[in-house]
N, C-alpha and C positions, 0 to 999 in steps of 0.2 A: 952258934947263936944266930948268925945270919941265915943258916939253913932252916932253922925253926921258924924264923919270921917269914921266910919265903914260902914255906909250906903252908903256914896259916893264911897268907895272902892269896895263894893259889886256891885253897879251899873256899875262901870267901867269894872268889870270882866264879866258882863252878857251882851250878845248881843241878841236883839230880832229880830226875822225874821218878814218880812212883811206879810208872808202867814199865820201867826197865829200858827205856830208849836212851840214846846218846845224850849226854849233857849238852846244854847250850851255854857256850862261854860268851860272856859279855866282853865286848871290846871297849875297854875303858877309854882308850885314846880317840876313838872315832866319835864324832859329833853328828847326831842325826839331824837332817834337814826338817824344818817344821812341817813342810808339806809332804814328807815321806810317810808312807803307810807303815804302821807298826804291825808286826805279825806276832801272834801268840801261838804256841804249840797247843794243840788240842789235847785235853786230858779226858775227854769223854769217850774216846774210842781207842782200842788198842792197836788198830791198824795204822802202821807208820806211814802208809801211802795217802792217808786222808789229807785233803787240802786244808791248809791253815785258815783260821778265821781272820777276816780283815776288819780293821777298825778305821773308819773314815771320819775325818774331822767334820763335825756337824756344820751345816750352812746356817748362817744368820738369816732369819726370816725377813723378807722385805715387804713393805706395804705396796700392794699393786697400785699402779698409776690409774687415776680416774680417766676414763675416756670421755672426751668432750663431745657432746652431741649437739649439732646445730639444728635448731628447730626449723622446720620447713616454713618458708614465708607464707603468710596468710594471704588469701586472695584480697586484693584491694577493694575498699568500698568505693562506690561511684564518687567521682570528685565533684559531682553536682551538688553543692551544699546549700544551706538555707540562704546563702548570700543572694541567690537568684530571687527568692521570694521577697527579700528586703528591697532589692533593686527595682522590682516590678510592681511595687505597691502603687495602685492608682492614685492620681492626684486628688486629694480631698482633705477635709479636716481630720478624717480618720484614716485607717488603713484600707478600708473598702468603701467605695462610694456606691451604695445600692440604689441611690436615686438617679444614677446616670441613665438618661433615656437612651433607647436603642438608636443607633446611627441611621442616617438615611441610607437605605439599602442600595440606592443608585449611585452612591459616591464612588468615583473612579479610584482604583488602586493599581499599583504595579509591584510585583514581587521583589524587584531589585531596588526599590525605594521604600521609605518608611510608610507603612500602612496605618500606623497608630495615629490617634489624635493627640497632638502635643499641646502643652500649655506654656506660654511665654512667661518670663519673669514678671510681666505686668498683669498676668492673669487671663489674657485672651487666648482663644483656641486657634490652632493652625493645623492644616493638613497639606500634604504634598500636592494634591489635585483638588483645589477648592471648587465648590459648586455655587453658581450665582443664585440670585433670588428666584430666577425662573426654573431652577433645578437643573440647569445645564452646566457642563464643565467649561471653565474659563479657558478658551483656546486663543487668547490674545497673542499678538506677536511677541510681547515681552515674556510670556511663558515659554514660547517656542525657543526664544533666544537663550533661556536658561539651560537648554540641553537636556531636558527631561525626556526620557523615553515615553512613547505613547502608552497610556494605560491599557491593560489587557483583560481587566476584570473589574468587578464592583465589590463594595463591602458586603453585599448580599450573597454573591456567588463565588467569591474567591476560594473559600475552603472546599466547596464542591468541585470546582475545576481542578484544584490541586490534588484532591483525593483521586479523581478520575485519571489524572496523569500518572500518579504513583501506581495505580492498579494496572494501567496500560503498559508500564515498564515491566512490572513483575506481578502477575496475578496473585502471588502469595501474600501481597499486601492487603487484599480484600478482607479476609477474616480479622486481621489486626485492626484495620480501620473500622470495621463494623463493631468491634468490641470496645474500642476507645474513642471517645469524642474529644477532639482537640479544640479546647475553648480559646486558645491563644489567638487563632486566626478566624474564629467565628465572628458573626456580626456583633455579638455581645462583647467579645474580647476587643474588637476594633473600636468599640464605643468608649472604652476606658480612656480617661484623660491622663496623660503621662507628663510629668514634669522632668525633663532630662537632667537638670541640675540636681534635683532631689534624688533621682535614681542613682546617679553616679556617686553622690555623697554617701548615700545609704550603702552602696557597694563597698566603699572604702571603710566605713564604720564596721561593717560585718566581717571584715577580714580577720581570720584567726580567732574569732570569738563565737560563742554559741548564739543561736537565734534569739533567745531570751535576753542575753546581754546586749546584743545589737539593738534590739527594740528599746531597751531601757536607755542606752546611750543616745539613740536617735531622739527619743522623747525629751531628754534633758537638753540636747543640742537645740531642738526647736524652742524649748522654753527659754533659752538664753536670749532669744530675740523677740519674745512675745510678752506683753504685759498681762499678767494673770489677774489683775484687779478688776478688769471689766467683766461683769457677770454676763454669760451668754455670748461673749465675743468669740469669733472664730479664731482658731489657732492656725496660722499660716506658716508654711515653710519659709525660712529666711531667704531673702534675695541674694544673688551673688555679690552685688555691690556692698551689701551690709557685712557679709562674711569676709570679703576682701579687706575691709577697713578694720575689722575686729582684731584685737590683740590675741596673740597665741595663748597667753595665760588665760584669757577669758574662754577661749575655745576648749581648753583643757579642763575647765570646770565641769564640762559635760561627761567627763570620764575618758576622754580621748588621750592617747599617748602623744608625746611630743611629735613623733614622726607623722602620725595620722592627722594631727592638727595642721601640720605644715602641708601635707598633701591636700587637705580640703581647702585650705586658704589659697594654695597655688591653683587649684581647679577653679575656685571662685574668681580669681584674678583673670583667668582666661575667658570666662563667661562675661565678666564685667567689661573687659577690653574689646569684646566682639570677636576675638579669635575663635571662640566656640559660640555658636548661636543655634537657636531653634530652626531657623531657615536652613542653615548648613546641614543640620542633622536630618532634616526632612528630605532634602533634594540631592545631597552629595552621594557619590557611589560608596559602596562598602569599603573599597580600598582607600578612598580619600578620608573617610571617617576614621578608619583604623590608623592611618598615618597621623592624623591630628591627635587622637586620644592616646596613642601609645607614647607620645611625647610628654604626656602628663604624668608626673611622679605619682606612684601609687596605683596606677592602672596597668594591668598586664594584658597579654593577648587574650587569654581565656575569659577574663572578666569583661573585656570589650565585646567579645563574641556573644556572651550571654546577654549583655546589655542590648546589643543589636537585635538578637533573636526575641527575647522576652519583653523588653521595654519598647524598643522601636518597632517590633513586630515585622522585621525584615525576613522575608520568606526564603531567601536563597543562602542564608548563612550556614556554614559548615565548620565544625570544629574537629580537627584531627587529634587534638591533645586531650580530649575528654575520654577518660577510661570507660565511662558508662556507655558512650557511643561505640567505642572500640569493641567492647564485650558484646553489646547487642548486635552489632553488625557481623561480628565473627559467628555468633550463634545463628543469625539469620541466614548466612550463606552455608551453614552446615558444619562448622568447625566445632570440635568438642572443647569448649572453653575450660572445662574442669581439668584437662590435662595440660593446659598451657602453663608455662612456668616463667618466672622472672628471668630476664636476660640482661646481664650487666648491671644488676641491681634495679632495673626498671621493668615494670610490667608492660608487656606489649602483646596484645591479642592479635593485632594485624599491623602490617607495615603501612606507613602513610601513603605510599604509592598505590597500594592495593585499595585503600580506603577512598582515595581521590578518584581512582578509576571507576569504582562502583558508584560513588555518589554523583559523579558527573552525569550519569544517565538520568538522574531525577531533576536536573535543572529545568526551570528556575524555581523549583520547590524543594531544594535540598534541606532547608530548615525544617519543613514539615516531615520529611523523611527522617531527619535526625531525631525529631521528637518521638517518632514511632520506634526508632531503634532503642531509645531509652525504655520504651514499653516492652520490648522483646524480653528483656531481663528484669521486668517488673520494677523498674525505677519509678517511684511514685512522683511524677513530675508535678501533679496537682498539689501534693503536700509540699513539695519544694517551692512552688510558686507562692503558695498561700502562707508559708511559714513566716511569722512576723515576730 
């Protein structure tokens, strides 16, 4: 009985092939590894030497990882925003005073001092080198004691002398000068009456907002201190003493943020106390004014440089931090600005050392040279100045 059972078991474990080859006996006790390749005897060909077919475990498909692509940084827009135009609005009841008469062409000026005509908080006009009734420069001992450098030009010929100096340093400036007229330092530009307090306040108002928004906020700010009931009455910019005494809540009604309202009130306090004055802005050196204004909250170095150049019309101002100037100067000296890339997350077209070395050749008219470097790369400085 046991022999019969054993025979049946053996037959169950042996499978015969139809092609007459040796049977394949399964090893019941051996366990196959999951990763082991299973081999099947081929039934399609009678040749016993044919290689067996292999069955491989199919791979589970994987979703390919997305490759992250970093967009190339875009070339920066010139950092000369509409803030300059708001800062340099001539002193008048409106934004542009077309009734301003041309200045006396013989008024003495000096490039390292303020060449603009300033307006005091009381409304009177002041210049660095006043002319007496006879049309002569006041050369009294008191003026000499102030340490003012002697004037080297007049309001009538300042721009011509400066342009000739630039062409003398580099003849390539001549076609650029012929193509673009710089009104900033022209007799008409020097005739504009500038209120320094108004210019600086307007600069703070214009920070991080559009030109249209800045104009609206400035108009509301002026309206806070003017009685609109009087028909035909002129609308004057508020005096520093009035702004210094105003409550912050009242200033914010113009649309100012808390911080900007505090900045403007702090600036007004410095004008009201005499720490900042029209006389100081007329006659102090560029370095002295920078030291005074940089201590005012809300005013940065670039803003002060633009104030000195476009509002005070100081002709020897130079800004290393202006990307428009960097790009224009790099193109002017022959660099391919299209191939320059951002380094360390910051755009740099030229090093500051190289910029200073080049600009020093154009003293004392570096401000005019900078104005033309904006023009090299088609920065519309006129639109910037007139944007209100």
